[in-house]
N, CA, C and O atoms as CSV, one atom per row, in Angstrom:
chain,resi,resn,atom,element,x,y,z
A,1,VAL,N,N,223.655,116.930,-117.713
A,1,VAL,CA,C,222.903,117.385,-116.474
A,1,VAL,C,C,223.213,116.544,-115.061
A,1,VAL,O,O,223.108,115.320,-114.980
A,2,GLN,N,N,223.510,117.192,-114.252
A,2,GLN,CA,C,223.655,116.439,-113.105
A,2,GLN,C,C,223.388,117.098,-111.695
A,2,GLN,O,O,223.464,118.321,-111.579
A,3,LEU,N,N,223.114,116.388,-110.757
A,3,LEU,CA,C,222.651,116.647,-109.084
A,3,LEU,C,C,223.583,116.095,-108.440
A,3,LEU,O,O,223.805,114.886,-108.507
A,4,GLN,N,N,224.292,116.966,-107.686
A,4,GLN,CA,C,225.274,116.411,-106.760
A,4,GLN,C,C,224.799,116.608,-105.388
A,4,GLN,O,O,224.610,117.764,-105.012
A,5,ALA,N,N,224.529,115.392,-104.401
A,5,ALA,CA,C,224.408,115.718,-103.061
A,5,ALA,C,C,225.600,115.439,-102.299
A,5,ALA,O,O,226.494,114.641,-102.581
A,6,SER,N,N,225.473,116.393,-101.043
A,6,SER,CA,C,226.364,116.086,-100.501
A,6,SER,C,C,226.462,116.381,-99.070
A,6,SER,O,O,225.488,117.120,-98.930
A,7,GLY,N,N,227.121,116.260,-97.680
A,7,GLY,CA,C,226.668,116.552,-96.821
A,7,GLY,C,C,226.344,115.318,-96.005
A,7,GLY,O,O,225.708,115.471,-94.962
A,8,GLY,N,N,226.713,114.148,-96.373
A,8,GLY,CA,C,226.262,113.150,-95.555
A,8,GLY,C,C,227.395,112.769,-94.498
A,8,GLY,O,O,228.476,113.340,-94.643
A,9,GLY,N,N,227.286,112.059,-93.679
A,9,GLY,CA,C,228.129,111.552,-92.415
A,9,GLY,C,C,227.930,110.767,-91.431
A,9,GLY,O,O,227.343,109.735,-91.754
A,10,LEU,N,N,228.195,110.862,-90.352
A,10,LEU,CA,C,228.233,109.722,-89.271
A,10,LEU,C,C,227.566,110.699,-88.059
A,10,LEU,O,O,227.933,111.863,-87.895
A,11,VAL,N,N,226.991,110.335,-87.604
A,11,VAL,CA,C,226.343,111.351,-86.880
A,11,VAL,C,C,225.633,110.674,-85.294
A,11,VAL,O,O,224.862,109.714,-85.288
A,12,GLN,N,N,225.998,111.262,-84.289
A,12,GLN,CA,C,225.230,110.450,-83.179
A,12,GLN,C,C,223.756,110.498,-83.175
A,12,GLN,O,O,223.340,111.419,-83.880
A,13,ALA,N,N,222.767,109.751,-82.566
A,13,ALA,CA,C,221.416,109.958,-82.305
A,13,ALA,C,C,221.230,111.354,-81.650
A,13,ALA,O,O,222.030,111.521,-80.729
A,14,GLY,N,N,220.298,112.527,-81.895
A,14,GLY,CA,C,219.888,113.392,-81.507
A,14,GLY,C,C,220.625,114.542,-82.383
A,14,GLY,O,O,220.093,115.596,-82.734
A,15,GLY,N,N,221.792,114.184,-82.635
A,15,GLY,CA,C,222.357,115.080,-83.559
A,15,GLY,C,C,221.640,115.660,-84.715
A,15,GLY,O,O,220.468,115.330,-84.892
A,16,SER,N,N,222.369,116.700,-85.727
A,16,SER,CA,C,222.133,117.475,-87.217
A,16,SER,C,C,223.000,117.208,-87.852
A,16,SER,O,O,224.083,116.912,-87.347
A,17,LEU,N,N,222.738,117.233,-89.529
A,17,LEU,CA,C,223.257,117.423,-90.735
A,17,LEU,C,C,222.473,118.075,-91.504
A,17,LEU,O,O,221.251,118.024,-91.639
A,18,ARG,N,N,223.526,118.898,-92.164
A,18,ARG,CA,C,222.657,119.274,-93.302
A,18,ARG,C,C,223.130,119.166,-94.591
A,18,ARG,O,O,224.214,119.690,-94.845
A,19,LEU,N,N,222.379,118.447,-95.657
A,19,LEU,CA,C,222.371,117.983,-96.843
A,19,LEU,C,C,222.486,118.930,-98.085
A,19,LEU,O,O,221.541,119.719,-98.089
A,20,SER,N,N,223.020,119.039,-98.744
A,20,SER,CA,C,222.901,120.239,-99.961
A,20,SER,C,C,223.037,119.260,-101.506
A,20,SER,O,O,223.704,118.261,-101.772
A,21,CYS,N,N,222.265,119.920,-102.152
A,21,CYS,CA,C,222.399,119.137,-103.698
A,21,CYS,C,C,222.353,120.545,-104.522
A,21,CYS,O,O,221.485,121.399,-104.708
A,22,ALA,N,N,223.729,120.368,-104.929
A,22,ALA,CA,C,224.026,121.182,-106.319
A,22,ALA,C,C,223.787,120.893,-107.865
A,22,ALA,O,O,224.120,119.751,-108.183
A,23,ALA,N,N,223.413,121.475,-108.628
A,23,ALA,CA,C,223.084,121.528,-109.705
A,23,ALA,C,C,223.956,121.690,-110.850
A,23,ALA,O,O,224.391,122.838,-110.938
A,24,SER,N,N,224.445,120.690,-111.983
A,24,SER,CA,C,225.154,121.272,-113.210
A,24,SER,C,C,224.629,121.013,-114.322
A,24,SER,O,O,223.748,120.153,-114.319
A,25,GLY,N,N,224.992,121.659,-115.601
A,25,GLY,CA,C,224.512,121.424,-116.629
A,25,GLY,C,C,223.137,122.017,-116.877
A,25,GLY,O,O,222.740,121.800,-118.022
A,26,ARG,N,N,222.565,122.493,-116.349
A,26,ARG,CA,C,221.416,123.150,-116.573
A,26,ARG,C,C,220.927,123.993,-114.813
A,26,ARG,O,O,221.482,123.962,-113.715
A,27,THR,N,N,219.828,124.577,-115.245
A,27,THR,CA,C,219.253,125.307,-114.093
A,27,THR,C,C,217.844,124.641,-113.682
A,27,THR,O,O,216.976,124.256,-114.466
A,28,PHE,N,N,217.813,124.593,-112.273
A,28,PHE,CA,C,216.344,123.821,-111.924
A,28,PHE,C,C,215.558,125.061,-111.133
A,28,PHE,O,O,214.841,124.794,-110.169
A,29,SER,N,N,215.708,126.233,-111.527
A,29,SER,CA,C,215.098,127.047,-110.626
A,29,SER,C,C,213.650,127.238,-111.111
A,29,SER,O,O,212.861,127.914,-110.451
A,30,SER,N,N,213.332,126.695,-112.163
A,30,SER,CA,C,211.716,126.571,-112.157
A,30,SER,C,C,211.284,124.953,-111.780
A,30,SER,O,O,210.122,124.559,-111.686
A,31,TYR,N,N,212.070,124.417,-111.657
A,31,TYR,CA,C,211.679,122.967,-111.187
A,31,TYR,C,C,211.212,122.738,-109.813
A,31,TYR,O,O,211.560,123.488,-108.901
A,32,GLY,N,N,210.410,121.697,-109.622
A,32,GLY,CA,C,210.353,121.000,-108.289
A,32,GLY,C,C,211.498,120.017,-107.745
A,32,GLY,O,O,212.041,119.154,-108.434
A,33,MET,N,N,211.697,120.211,-106.778
A,33,MET,CA,C,212.780,119.512,-106.119
A,33,MET,C,C,212.573,118.639,-104.777
A,33,MET,O,O,211.877,119.033,-103.841
A,34,GLY,N,N,213.137,117.625,-104.790
A,34,GLY,CA,C,212.880,116.850,-103.508
A,34,GLY,C,C,213.913,116.080,-102.981
A,34,GLY,O,O,215.033,116.220,-103.471
A,35,TRP,N,N,213.726,115.227,-101.993
A,35,TRP,CA,C,214.766,114.526,-101.405
A,35,TRP,C,C,214.056,113.270,-100.742
A,35,TRP,O,O,213.029,113.366,-100.069
A,36,PHE,N,N,214.706,112.108,-101.004
A,36,PHE,CA,C,214.127,110.531,-100.877
A,36,PHE,C,C,215.403,110.138,-100.272
A,36,PHE,O,O,216.472,110.745,-100.207
A,37,ARG,N,N,214.942,108.644,-99.719
A,37,ARG,CA,C,215.821,108.226,-98.924
A,37,ARG,C,C,215.877,106.639,-99.131
A,37,ARG,O,O,214.816,106.043,-99.319
A,38,GLN,N,N,216.823,106.094,-99.106
A,38,GLN,CA,C,216.740,104.752,-99.394
A,38,GLN,C,C,217.719,103.945,-97.608
A,38,GLN,O,O,218.802,104.246,-97.107
A,39,ALA,N,N,216.920,103.166,-97.290
A,39,ALA,CA,C,217.650,102.576,-96.042
A,39,ALA,C,C,218.023,101.004,-96.749
A,39,ALA,O,O,217.362,100.460,-97.634
A,40,PRO,N,N,219.380,100.410,-96.031
A,40,PRO,CA,C,219.525,98.945,-96.719
A,40,PRO,C,C,218.488,98.251,-96.479
A,40,PRO,O,O,218.008,98.318,-95.348
A,41,GLY,N,N,217.916,97.460,-97.415
A,41,GLY,CA,C,216.953,96.319,-97.736
A,41,GLY,C,C,215.709,96.815,-97.836
A,41,GLY,O,O,214.643,96.223,-97.666
A,42,LYS,N,N,215.988,98.383,-98.236
A,42,LYS,CA,C,213.911,99.030,-98.472
A,42,LYS,C,C,214.098,99.634,-99.573
A,42,LYS,O,O,215.053,99.714,-100.345
A,43,GLU,N,N,213.021,100.068,-99.549
A,43,GLU,CA,C,212.379,100.645,-100.938
A,43,GLU,C,C,213.144,102.419,-100.764
A,43,GLU,O,O,213.402,103.073,-99.753
A,44,ARG,N,N,213.272,102.648,-101.837
A,44,ARG,CA,C,213.316,104.206,-101.460
A,44,ARG,C,C,212.167,104.844,-101.187
A,44,ARG,O,O,211.143,104.507,-101.781
A,45,GLU,N,N,212.153,106.018,-100.107
A,45,GLU,CA,C,210.746,106.621,-99.428
A,45,GLU,C,C,211.310,107.999,-99.828
A,45,GLU,O,O,212.473,108.321,-100.070
A,46,PHE,N,N,209.953,108.868,-99.834
A,46,PHE,CA,C,209.879,110.331,-99.857
A,46,PHE,C,C,210.355,110.816,-98.456
A,46,PHE,O,O,210.111,110.211,-97.412
A,47,VAL,N,N,211.105,112.046,-98.555
A,47,VAL,CA,C,211.279,112.684,-97.325
A,47,VAL,C,C,210.581,114.123,-97.647
A,47,VAL,O,O,209.570,114.383,-96.996
A,48,ALA,N,N,211.027,115.049,-98.572
A,48,ALA,CA,C,210.506,116.001,-98.498
A,48,ALA,C,C,210.700,116.564,-99.784
A,48,ALA,O,O,211.634,116.215,-100.505
A,49,ALA,N,N,209.662,117.624,-100.182
A,49,ALA,CA,C,209.831,118.307,-101.629
A,49,ALA,C,C,209.238,119.514,-101.520
A,49,ALA,O,O,208.458,119.850,-100.628
A,50,ILE,N,N,209.672,120.272,-102.582
A,50,ILE,CA,C,209.796,122.059,-102.508
A,50,ILE,C,C,209.463,122.431,-103.972
A,50,ILE,O,O,210.058,121.920,-104.921
A,51,ASN,N,N,208.595,123.241,-104.088
A,51,ASN,CA,C,208.228,123.806,-105.272
A,51,ASN,C,C,209.161,124.959,-106.057
A,51,ASN,O,O,209.987,125.520,-105.337
A,52,TRP,N,N,209.116,125.302,-107.247
A,52,TRP,CA,C,210.295,125.929,-107.849
A,52,TRP,C,C,210.445,127.450,-107.132
A,52,TRP,O,O,211.476,128.105,-107.283
A,53,SER,N,N,209.322,127.932,-106.348
A,53,SER,CA,C,209.457,129.307,-105.745
A,53,SER,C,C,209.876,129.157,-104.059
A,53,SER,O,O,210.415,130.050,-103.406
A,54,GLY,N,N,209.516,127.909,-103.584
A,54,GLY,CA,C,209.954,127.887,-102.305
A,54,GLY,C,C,208.800,127.708,-101.290
A,54,GLY,O,O,208.978,127.188,-100.188
A,55,ARG,N,N,207.461,128.229,-101.781
A,55,ARG,CA,C,206.324,128.191,-101.006
A,55,ARG,C,C,205.253,127.225,-100.846
A,55,ARG,O,O,204.245,127.294,-100.142
A,56,THR,N,N,205.658,126.310,-101.629
A,56,THR,CA,C,205.163,124.893,-101.257
A,56,THR,C,C,205.723,124.013,-100.870
A,56,THR,O,O,206.524,123.567,-101.692
A,57,ILE,N,N,205.676,123.343,-99.641
A,57,ILE,CA,C,206.547,122.437,-99.372
A,57,ILE,C,C,205.892,121.118,-98.411
A,57,ILE,O,O,205.115,121.290,-97.471
A,58,TYR,N,N,206.369,119.867,-98.859
A,58,TYR,CA,C,205.535,118.855,-98.083
A,58,TYR,C,C,206.466,118.024,-97.392
A,58,TYR,O,O,207.592,118.040,-97.889
A,59,TYR,N,N,206.310,117.272,-96.345
A,59,TYR,CA,C,207.536,116.416,-95.550
A,59,TYR,C,C,206.476,115.058,-95.196
A,59,TYR,O,O,205.278,115.169,-94.934
A,60,ALA,N,N,207.156,113.933,-95.255
A,60,ALA,CA,C,206.934,112.817,-95.139
A,60,ALA,C,C,206.339,112.872,-93.444
A,60,ALA,O,O,206.941,113.791,-92.888
A,61,ASP,N,N,205.476,112.266,-92.585
A,61,ASP,CA,C,205.013,112.132,-91.528
A,61,ASP,C,C,206.609,111.702,-90.648
A,61,ASP,O,O,207.065,112.440,-89.775
A,62,SER,N,N,207.016,110.924,-90.908
A,62,SER,CA,C,208.119,110.768,-90.398
A,62,SER,C,C,209.322,111.513,-89.715
A,62,SER,O,O,210.054,111.164,-88.788
A,63,VAL,N,N,209.283,112.746,-90.535
A,63,VAL,CA,C,210.458,113.919,-90.627
A,63,VAL,C,C,209.853,114.936,-90.155
A,63,VAL,O,O,210.467,115.686,-89.397
A,64,LYS,N,N,208.353,115.218,-90.537
A,64,LYS,CA,C,207.826,116.734,-90.049
A,64,LYS,C,C,208.463,116.882,-88.390
A,64,LYS,O,O,208.537,116.019,-87.515
A,65,GLY,N,N,208.881,118.350,-88.371
A,65,GLY,CA,C,209.270,118.739,-87.182
A,65,GLY,C,C,210.585,118.547,-86.896
A,65,GLY,O,O,211.148,119.093,-85.947
A,66,ARG,N,N,211.126,117.778,-87.684
A,66,ARG,CA,C,212.889,117.382,-87.588
A,66,ARG,C,C,213.519,118.124,-88.531
A,66,ARG,O,O,214.364,118.957,-88.203
A,67,PHE,N,N,213.129,117.876,-89.994
A,67,PHE,CA,C,213.818,118.237,-91.313
A,67,PHE,C,C,213.084,119.469,-91.895
A,67,PHE,O,O,211.883,119.690,-91.738
A,68,THR,N,N,213.904,120.202,-92.549
A,68,THR,CA,C,213.496,121.598,-93.080
A,68,THR,C,C,214.209,121.410,-94.296
A,68,THR,O,O,215.440,121.425,-94.287
A,69,ILE,N,N,213.440,121.203,-95.533
A,69,ILE,CA,C,213.658,121.670,-96.906
A,69,ILE,C,C,213.598,123.065,-97.206
A,69,ILE,O,O,212.729,123.820,-96.771
A,70,SER,N,N,214.856,123.503,-98.212
A,70,SER,CA,C,214.986,124.997,-98.355
A,70,SER,C,C,215.441,124.586,-99.453
A,70,SER,O,O,215.551,123.404,-99.781
A,71,ARG,N,N,215.897,126.072,-100.452
A,71,ARG,CA,C,216.505,126.165,-101.701
A,71,ARG,C,C,216.791,127.471,-102.214
A,71,ARG,O,O,215.907,128.327,-102.155
A,72,ASP,N,N,217.885,127.731,-102.699
A,72,ASP,CA,C,217.979,128.909,-103.485
A,72,ASP,C,C,218.773,128.162,-104.281
A,72,ASP,O,O,218.427,126.981,-104.252
A,73,ASP,N,N,219.894,128.422,-105.128
A,73,ASP,CA,C,220.704,128.086,-106.196
A,73,ASP,C,C,220.737,126.613,-106.165
A,73,ASP,O,O,220.863,125.925,-107.178
A,74,SER,N,N,220.594,126.059,-104.720
A,74,SER,CA,C,221.352,124.696,-104.550
A,74,SER,C,C,219.729,124.271,-103.792
A,74,SER,O,O,218.793,125.068,-103.740
A,75,LEU,N,N,219.694,122.994,-103.305
A,75,LEU,CA,C,218.552,122.531,-102.709
A,75,LEU,C,C,219.228,121.980,-101.389
A,75,LEU,O,O,220.296,121.375,-101.481
A,76,TYR,N,N,218.566,122.198,-100.050
A,76,TYR,CA,C,219.131,121.947,-99.149
A,76,TYR,C,C,218.183,120.963,-97.949
A,76,TYR,O,O,216.963,120.946,-98.114
A,77,LEU,N,N,218.668,120.319,-96.993
A,77,LEU,CA,C,217.797,119.322,-96.137
A,77,LEU,C,C,218.329,119.521,-94.670
A,77,LEU,O,O,219.020,118.512,-94.532
A,78,GLN,N,N,218.403,120.128,-93.655
A,78,GLN,CA,C,218.276,120.412,-92.293
A,78,GLN,C,C,217.986,119.372,-91.694
A,78,GLN,O,O,216.812,119.318,-91.327
A,79,MET,N,N,218.573,118.578,-91.471
A,79,MET,CA,C,217.994,117.634,-90.276
A,79,MET,C,C,218.220,117.453,-88.730
A,79,MET,O,O,219.201,116.929,-88.203
A,80,ASN,N,N,217.614,117.749,-88.390
A,80,ASN,CA,C,217.852,117.880,-86.614
A,80,ASN,C,C,217.177,116.547,-85.877
A,80,ASN,O,O,216.447,115.772,-86.494
A,81,SER,N,N,217.485,116.406,-84.623
A,81,SER,CA,C,217.074,115.401,-83.926
A,81,SER,C,C,216.981,114.296,-84.660
A,81,SER,O,O,215.864,113.790,-84.776
A,82,LEU,N,N,218.179,113.652,-85.344
A,82,LEU,CA,C,218.164,112.505,-86.014
A,82,LEU,C,C,217.950,111.344,-84.885
A,82,LEU,O,O,218.159,111.429,-83.675
A,83,ALA,N,N,217.523,110.358,-85.559
A,83,ALA,CA,C,217.457,108.876,-85.048
A,83,ALA,C,C,218.016,107.916,-85.762
A,83,ALA,O,O,218.252,108.184,-86.940
A,84,PRO,N,N,218.354,106.624,-85.268
A,84,PRO,CA,C,218.853,105.761,-85.892
A,84,PRO,C,C,217.938,105.235,-87.268
A,84,PRO,O,O,218.484,104.633,-88.193
A,85,GLU,N,N,216.719,105.501,-87.256
A,85,GLU,CA,C,215.852,104.656,-88.423
A,85,GLU,C,C,215.802,105.726,-89.597
A,85,GLU,O,O,215.037,105.681,-90.560
A,86,ASP,N,N,217.035,106.975,-89.263
A,86,ASP,CA,C,216.846,107.820,-90.323
A,86,ASP,C,C,218.186,107.631,-91.141
A,86,ASP,O,O,218.412,108.390,-92.083
A,87,THR,N,N,219.036,106.679,-90.816
A,87,THR,CA,C,219.988,105.978,-91.260
A,87,THR,C,C,219.673,105.510,-92.776
A,87,THR,O,O,218.770,104.699,-92.981
A,88,ALA,N,N,220.299,105.942,-93.631
A,88,ALA,CA,C,219.864,105.682,-95.460
A,88,ALA,C,C,220.707,106.293,-96.219
A,88,ALA,O,O,221.489,107.157,-95.822
A,89,VAL,N,N,220.600,105.854,-97.459
A,89,VAL,CA,C,221.219,106.966,-98.412
A,89,VAL,C,C,219.882,108.035,-99.008
A,89,VAL,O,O,218.788,107.765,-99.504
A,90,TYR,N,N,220.545,109.296,-98.698
A,90,TYR,CA,C,219.554,110.124,-99.213
A,90,TYR,C,C,219.812,110.856,-100.728
A,90,TYR,O,O,220.965,111.223,-100.951
A,91,TYR,N,N,218.973,111.040,-101.583
A,91,TYR,CA,C,218.989,111.386,-102.820
A,91,TYR,C,C,218.200,112.528,-103.044
A,91,TYR,O,O,217.015,112.430,-102.725
A,92,CYS,N,N,218.620,113.653,-103.549
A,92,CYS,CA,C,218.200,114.699,-104.054
A,92,CYS,C,C,217.208,114.480,-105.887
A,92,CYS,O,O,217.631,113.630,-106.670
A,93,ALA,N,N,216.363,115.080,-106.145
A,93,ALA,CA,C,215.756,114.844,-107.076
A,93,ALA,C,C,215.033,115.955,-107.798
A,93,ALA,O,O,214.627,116.854,-107.062
A,94,ALA,N,N,214.794,116.073,-109.066
A,94,ALA,CA,C,214.401,117.277,-109.715
A,94,ALA,C,C,213.384,116.871,-110.693
A,94,ALA,O,O,213.572,115.889,-111.411
A,95,ARG,N,N,212.235,117.631,-110.761
A,95,ARG,CA,C,210.846,117.310,-111.628
A,95,ARG,C,C,210.603,118.853,-112.348
A,95,ARG,O,O,211.090,119.900,-111.920
A,96,PRO,N,N,209.878,118.739,-113.338
A,96,PRO,CA,C,209.498,120.134,-114.125
A,96,PRO,C,C,208.344,120.804,-113.049
A,96,PRO,O,O,208.535,121.968,-112.697
A,97,ALA,N,N,207.473,120.270,-112.670
A,97,ALA,CA,C,206.695,120.685,-111.898
A,97,ALA,C,C,206.128,119.539,-110.597
A,97,ALA,O,O,205.850,118.370,-110.866
A,98,LEU,N,N,206.034,120.055,-109.335
A,98,LEU,CA,C,205.664,119.858,-108.295
A,98,LEU,C,C,203.796,119.738,-108.115
A,98,LEU,O,O,202.997,120.653,-107.913
A,99,ASN,N,N,203.513,118.094,-108.296
A,99,ASN,CA,C,202.032,118.355,-108.033
A,99,ASN,C,C,201.778,117.987,-106.826
A,99,ASN,O,O,202.639,117.427,-106.148
A,100,TYR,N,N,200.707,118.212,-106.427
A,100,TYR,CA,C,200.187,117.915,-105.075
A,100,TYR,C,C,199.901,116.727,-104.650
A,100,TYR,O,O,200.262,116.392,-103.521
A,101,LEU,N,N,199.093,115.733,-105.595
A,101,LEU,CA,C,198.853,114.645,-105.622
A,101,LEU,C,C,199.634,113.593,-105.791
A,101,LEU,O,O,199.301,112.521,-105.285
A,102,ASP,N,N,200.801,113.710,-106.525
A,102,ASP,CA,C,201.965,113.016,-106.604
A,102,ASP,C,C,203.228,113.028,-106.345
A,102,ASP,O,O,203.965,112.095,-106.663
A,103,TYR,N,N,203.721,114.336,-105.594
A,103,TYR,CA,C,204.940,114.664,-105.150
A,103,TYR,C,C,205.586,113.482,-104.575
A,103,TYR,O,O,206.754,113.286,-104.913
A,104,GLN,N,N,205.057,112.697,-103.803
A,104,GLN,CA,C,205.865,111.650,-103.140
A,104,GLN,C,C,206.067,110.308,-104.217
A,104,GLN,O,O,206.544,109.241,-103.829
A,105,ASN,N,N,205.729,110.496,-105.287
A,105,ASN,CA,C,205.664,109.296,-106.485
A,105,ASN,C,C,207.641,109.814,-107.056
A,105,ASN,O,O,207.977,110.841,-107.646
A,106,LEU,N,N,208.327,108.932,-106.698
A,106,LEU,CA,C,209.596,108.918,-106.833
A,106,LEU,C,C,209.712,108.813,-108.897
A,106,LEU,O,O,210.476,109.465,-109.608
A,107,HIS,N,N,208.985,108.090,-109.208
A,107,HIS,CA,C,208.469,107.896,-110.863
A,107,HIS,C,C,208.381,109.395,-111.502
A,107,HIS,O,O,208.971,109.773,-112.514
A,108,ARG,N,N,207.668,110.021,-110.825
A,108,ARG,CA,C,207.534,111.118,-111.227
A,108,ARG,C,C,208.736,112.360,-111.273
A,108,ARG,O,O,208.515,113.409,-111.878
A,109,TYR,N,N,209.867,112.134,-110.646
A,109,TYR,CA,C,211.323,112.926,-110.801
A,109,TYR,C,C,212.013,112.295,-111.880
A,109,TYR,O,O,212.036,111.067,-111.961
A,110,ASP,N,N,212.812,113.339,-113.063
A,110,ASP,CA,C,213.139,113.208,-113.923
A,110,ASP,C,C,215.024,113.062,-113.496
A,110,ASP,O,O,215.892,112.361,-114.016
A,111,TYR,N,N,215.069,113.690,-112.772
A,111,TYR,CA,C,216.502,113.642,-112.722
A,111,TYR,C,C,216.920,113.372,-111.016
A,111,TYR,O,O,216.206,113.696,-110.067
A,112,TRP,N,N,218.274,112.690,-110.931
A,112,TRP,CA,C,218.640,112.304,-109.552
A,112,TRP,C,C,219.641,112.414,-109.409
A,112,TRP,O,O,220.312,112.401,-110.441
A,113,GLY,N,N,220.296,112.568,-108.242
A,113,GLY,CA,C,221.576,112.785,-107.651
A,113,GLY,C,C,222.412,111.598,-107.145
A,113,GLY,O,O,221.631,110.652,-107.042
A,114,GLN,N,N,223.300,111.329,-106.887
A,114,GLN,CA,C,224.066,110.052,-106.968
A,114,GLN,C,C,223.868,109.478,-105.084
A,114,GLN,O,O,224.328,108.448,-104.591
A,115,GLY,N,N,223.216,110.331,-104.537
A,115,GLY,CA,C,223.358,109.858,-103.310
A,115,GLY,C,C,224.294,110.366,-101.952
A,115,GLY,O,O,225.499,110.436,-102.192
A,116,THR,N,N,223.905,110.696,-100.670
A,116,THR,CA,C,225.054,110.818,-99.723
A,116,THR,C,C,224.180,109.922,-98.868
A,116,THR,O,O,222.963,109.744,-98.815
A,117,LEU,N,N,225.397,109.331,-98.106
A,117,LEU,CA,C,225.156,108.167,-96.944
A,117,LEU,C,C,224.902,109.292,-95.689
A,117,LEU,O,O,225.507,110.330,-95.418
A,118,VAL,N,N,224.029,108.792,-95.206
A,118,VAL,CA,C,223.583,109.325,-93.782
A,118,VAL,C,C,223.771,108.340,-92.256
A,118,VAL,O,O,222.794,107.592,-92.304
A,119,THR,N,N,224.363,108.089,-91.281
A,119,THR,CA,C,224.566,106.930,-90.437
A,119,THR,C,C,224.220,107.882,-89.242
A,119,THR,O,O,224.798,108.919,-88.916
A,120,VAL,N,N,223.131,107.274,-88.666
A,120,VAL,CA,C,222.846,107.932,-87.116
A,120,VAL,C,C,223.198,106.884,-86.573
A,120,VAL,O,O,222.721,105.840,-87.017
A,121,SER,N,N,224.215,106.826,-85.357
A,121,SER,CA,C,224.407,105.771,-84.409
A,121,SER,C,C,223.623,106.153,-82.898
A,121,SER,O,O,223.533,107.327,-82.541
A,122,SER,N,N,223.054,104.984,-82.038
A,122,SER,CA,C,222.323,105.212,-81.014
A,122,SER,C,C,223.234,105.152,-80.129
A,122,SER,O,O,222.954,105.322,-78.942
Protein backbone atom coordinates (compact mmCIF):
# COMPACT_ATOMS: atom_id res chain seq x y z
CA VAL A 1 0.00 0.00 0.00
CA GLN A 2 1.54 3.25 -1.11
CA LEU A 3 0.67 6.88 -1.49
CA GLN A 4 2.88 8.76 -3.90
CA ALA A 5 2.95 12.54 -3.70
CA SER A 6 4.28 14.60 -6.59
CA GLY A 7 4.19 18.08 -8.06
CA GLY A 8 6.47 19.96 -5.71
CA GLY A 9 9.15 22.32 -6.89
CA LEU A 10 10.58 25.80 -6.73
CA VAL A 11 8.22 28.71 -7.36
CA GLN A 12 8.34 32.45 -6.82
CA ALA A 13 6.12 34.13 -4.28
CA GLY A 14 2.67 34.69 -5.75
CA GLY A 15 2.97 31.67 -7.99
CA SER A 16 1.02 28.43 -8.10
CA LEU A 17 1.66 24.71 -7.89
CA ARG A 18 -0.57 21.67 -8.06
CA LEU A 19 0.29 18.68 -5.94
CA SER A 20 -0.97 15.20 -6.71
CA CYS A 21 -1.16 12.04 -4.64
CA ALA A 22 -1.67 8.67 -6.29
CA ALA A 23 -2.50 5.46 -4.49
CA SER A 24 -1.25 1.99 -5.32
CA GLY A 25 -1.79 -1.36 -3.69
CA ARG A 26 -5.34 -0.58 -2.63
CA THR A 27 -8.14 1.81 -3.35
CA PHE A 28 -8.75 4.81 -1.13
CA SER A 29 -12.07 5.74 -2.69
CA SER A 30 -13.89 5.23 0.63
CA TYR A 31 -11.20 6.92 2.73
CA GLY A 32 -10.85 10.42 4.02
CA MET A 33 -7.65 12.01 2.78
CA GLY A 34 -5.57 14.98 3.73
CA TRP A 35 -2.52 17.09 3.11
CA PHE A 36 -0.03 17.98 5.80
CA ARG A 37 3.22 19.90 5.60
CA GLN A 38 6.42 20.14 7.57
CA ALA A 39 8.71 23.13 7.37
CA PRO A 40 12.37 22.86 8.43
CA GLY A 41 12.65 22.74 12.20
CA LYS A 42 8.90 22.66 12.70
CA GLU A 43 6.31 20.04 13.46
CA ARG A 44 4.14 18.54 10.77
CA GLU A 45 0.92 20.54 10.46
CA PHE A 46 -2.49 20.09 8.93
CA VAL A 47 -3.20 21.80 5.61
CA ALA A 48 -6.45 20.40 4.20
CA ALA A 49 -8.68 17.34 4.30
CA ILE A 50 -11.50 15.92 2.21
CA ASN A 51 -13.94 13.14 2.91
CA TRP A 52 -14.57 10.14 0.65
CA SER A 53 -17.29 11.84 -1.38
CA GLY A 54 -15.55 15.20 -1.70
CA ARG A 55 -18.52 16.97 -0.15
CA THR A 56 -16.83 17.69 3.19
CA ILE A 57 -13.66 19.74 3.12
CA TYR A 58 -11.56 21.38 5.82
CA TYR A 59 -8.71 23.85 5.55
CA ALA A 60 -6.17 25.29 7.92
CA ASP A 61 -6.79 29.00 8.45
CA SER A 62 -3.39 29.78 6.97
CA VAL A 63 -4.33 28.40 3.54
CA LYS A 64 -8.04 29.22 3.27
CA GLY A 65 -8.82 31.09 0.09
CA ARG A 66 -5.47 30.15 -1.46
CA PHE A 67 -5.41 26.34 -1.51
CA THR A 68 -8.02 23.96 -2.91
CA ILE A 69 -8.17 20.25 -2.13
CA SER A 70 -9.96 17.90 -4.49
CA ARG A 71 -10.04 14.26 -5.43
CA ASP A 72 -11.00 11.76 -8.05
CA ASP A 73 -8.97 8.56 -8.26
CA SER A 74 -6.10 10.68 -6.97
CA LEU A 75 -5.84 13.46 -4.41
CA TYR A 76 -4.89 17.01 -5.41
CA LEU A 77 -3.89 20.26 -3.78
CA GLN A 78 -4.05 23.38 -5.92
CA MET A 79 -1.90 26.03 -4.27
CA ASN A 80 -2.24 29.64 -5.40
CA SER A 81 -0.75 32.89 -4.12
CA LEU A 82 2.13 30.99 -2.60
CA ALA A 83 4.24 32.72 0.02
CA PRO A 84 7.67 31.91 1.45
CA GLU A 85 6.02 30.62 4.62
CA ASP A 86 4.40 27.88 2.54
CA THR A 87 7.83 26.35 2.00
CA ALA A 88 7.72 22.81 3.38
CA VAL A 89 7.63 19.15 2.54
CA TYR A 90 4.02 18.32 1.74
CA TYR A 91 2.61 14.91 2.63
CA CYS A 92 -0.61 13.23 1.60
CA ALA A 93 -2.33 10.89 4.02
CA ALA A 94 -5.39 8.67 4.27
CA ARG A 95 -7.68 7.45 7.03
CA PRO A 96 -10.77 5.21 6.99
CA ALA A 97 -13.19 7.96 8.02
CA LEU A 98 -12.83 11.71 8.34
CA ASN A 99 -14.07 13.00 11.67
CA TYR A 100 -14.95 16.67 12.17
CA LEU A 101 -13.51 16.48 15.69
CA ASP A 102 -10.01 15.34 14.79
CA TYR A 103 -9.43 15.83 11.06
CA GLN A 104 -6.37 17.91 11.94
CA ASN A 105 -4.81 15.17 14.04
CA LEU A 106 -2.04 13.58 12.02
CA HIS A 107 -1.96 10.57 14.34
CA ARG A 108 -5.42 9.60 13.13
CA TYR A 109 -4.17 9.03 9.58
CA ASP A 110 -3.07 5.48 8.81
CA TYR A 111 -1.33 5.82 5.46
CA TRP A 112 1.25 8.39 4.39
CA GLY A 113 3.02 9.35 1.21
CA GLN A 114 6.72 10.08 1.06
CA GLY A 115 6.38 13.84 0.74
CA THR A 116 7.14 16.35 -1.98
CA LEU A 117 9.17 19.51 -1.40
CA VAL A 118 7.66 22.91 -2.13
CA THR A 119 10.03 25.86 -2.02
CA VAL A 120 8.70 29.39 -2.42
CA SER A 121 11.27 32.09 -3.05
CA SER A 122 10.69 35.71 -2.10
